[in-house]
Phi, psi and omega in degrees: 000134176250129177253120184304151179304337182270357184312311184294330182278338191237354175256154176293151186305317177303311180294314179301317181288333174291317183290321178298328180288342179279344179282129176276326177221157178274152175227183182295332177279354181268357187253112181297137175233119182270103189270354180303140175076013171259196176280009186290114177304309191290326176278339173284319182306323184254015186300136184085353185246159182273058177241134178256093185291112178252059181289143180288321191264002181217098191265155179256049172218158184289160177288149177293142182322311178300327176290317177297317178303310182297321174303309182300328178291319185287324183290332179295337179289332172084355184233133183237094179247187176282134181234158181242175184299136173295148178302323179298332175294310180294329175296315179298315177294316172303318180289326176295309176305316181288324182279338181264326189241354186059030176271125174266111187229158178266153183299324185282005179275334187279123177257107186274127185245149185281352176175176182305310189296324179292317178302319178294323185286312182301314180300321180292331176286337181273348185276128178259094179137204183283157175237128179258134186222127175272151177241159000287158189200157171310126181316320176295344172289347177266318188280332182299323177294344189285006180288160179304135178097349182235157173214000000 
C-alpha cells in the first residue's frame, strides 16, 4: 500500500496510523517530504491556500537510490556537455517496439528529443491542419498547437 507523502498532513491521525500499520515494509513512497518553502513551483504557487497540488510531472517523493547513484556518478565526472543516447538505450527501445508492436525499426529512424514539450512542438509543426486536444490536459498540449499553420 502506498500512502502519499501528503498523507500525514491531510488524513486523520488514526486513519494515517492505520494505513501505515498495513505496510509491511517501507519504500520511497512512504517517506513524507515536505516541499513547502523550497524552490518547488507547485507548492509555492499555492502557498497559504487550501489547495493540494497534485501535479503529474512533479511528484513529492525522492528519486530511487539507483537513480541517485547514477546521477552522483555522472556528477563525479565533473564535465557536463551534450550527450547522446547510449547504445544500450537504443537497443532497448528497438527491442521493446519489436516485442510490443512487431515494429522492425532501424536505429537511425529514432529521433531523440530532450523532453515531452519539445516533442509536442515538433509534432504540432509537422501537422498540416488543425490539432485536437481534449481537456483537462497538461498546459503545453494547449500551447503547442498555436504555431503558424495550426489551430
